[in-house]
TIMI-310579 format. One record per residue (C-alpha): x, y, z; residue in three letters. Coordinates in steps of 0.1 Angstrom, whole numbers, plus 5000, padded with zeros to 4 digits. Example, Ala and Ser with C-alpha at 12.3 -4.5 7.8 and 13.67 -1.06 7.14 Angstrom:
BEGIN
     px     py     pz   residuo
   5123   4955   5078       ala
   5137   4989   5071       ser
This chain:
BEGIN
     px     py     pz   residuo
   7035   7337   3378       pro
   7014   7317   3353       pro
   7030   7304   3322       gly
   7033   7277   3297       arg
   7060   7251   3289       val
   7065   7232   3257       val
   7087   7201   3258       leu
   7098   7175   3232       val
   7114   7142   3240       ser
   7121   7108   3227       leu
   7092   7086   3239       thr
   7078   7051   3237       glu
   7067   7039   3202       gly
   7030   7041   3192       thr
   7032   7023   3158       thr
   7047   6989   3150       leu
   7077   7005   3133       ala
   7083   7030   3161       ser
   7081   7003   3188       arg
   7107   6983   3169       ala
   7130   7013   3166       val
   7126   7021   3203       ile
   7131   6984   3212       gly
   7165   6984   3194       ala
   7173   7018   3209       trp
   7167   7005   3244       lys
   7188   6974   3237       ser
   7218   6995   3226       phe
   7212   7018   3255       tyr
   7214   6989   3280       arg
   7248   6979   3264       leu
   7263   7013   3262       ser
   7243   7044   3273       pro
   7272   7066   3261       leu
   7269   7053   3225       ser
   7233   7065   3225       met
   7243   7100   3238       gly
   7227   7091   3272       gly
   7193   7095   3255       cys
   7164   7071   3264       arg
   7127   7073   3258       pro
   7107   7089   3287       ile
   7071   7100   3293       arg
   7070   7137   3301       leu
   7033   7139   3310       thr
   7035   7122   3344       his
   7065   7143   3355       ala
   7047   7176   3345       leu
   7015   7166   3364       leu
   7036   7156   3395       lys
   7054   7190   3393       ala
   7021   7208   3395       gly
   7014   7217   3359       phe
   6978   7215   3346       ser
   6960   7213   3313       arg
   6987   7190   3299       val
   6983   7183   3262       gln
   7003   7154   3247       arg
   7008   7143   3211       gln
   7032   7117   3197       val
   7048   7125   3164       val
   7066   7096   3145       val
   7090   7105   3118       gln
   7112   7079   3101       leu
   7103   7054   3129       gly
   7114   7078   3157       met
   7086   7087   3181       pro
   7087   7122   3198       ser
   7064   7133   3225       glu
   7053   7169   3223       val
   7038   7182   3255       val
   7022   7216   3262       val
   7013   7224   3298       ala
   7002   7254   3319       gln
   7015   7264   3353       trp
């Protein structure tokens, strides 16, 4: 059946500050993934398209230096 999905995830930085924050995040993650809660920045758009979703809309929201990818897609 047709439907929609909305996903939010930590993503790569888009501003100088957010790229610095994510660079530090990745460094700590490499040393100890557990200390970062197992979270790492990912790109959701490619995975949704590969899974067969269409009309994928993406927006990156940066708050306090932390970039979040907000994706809306239709099945």
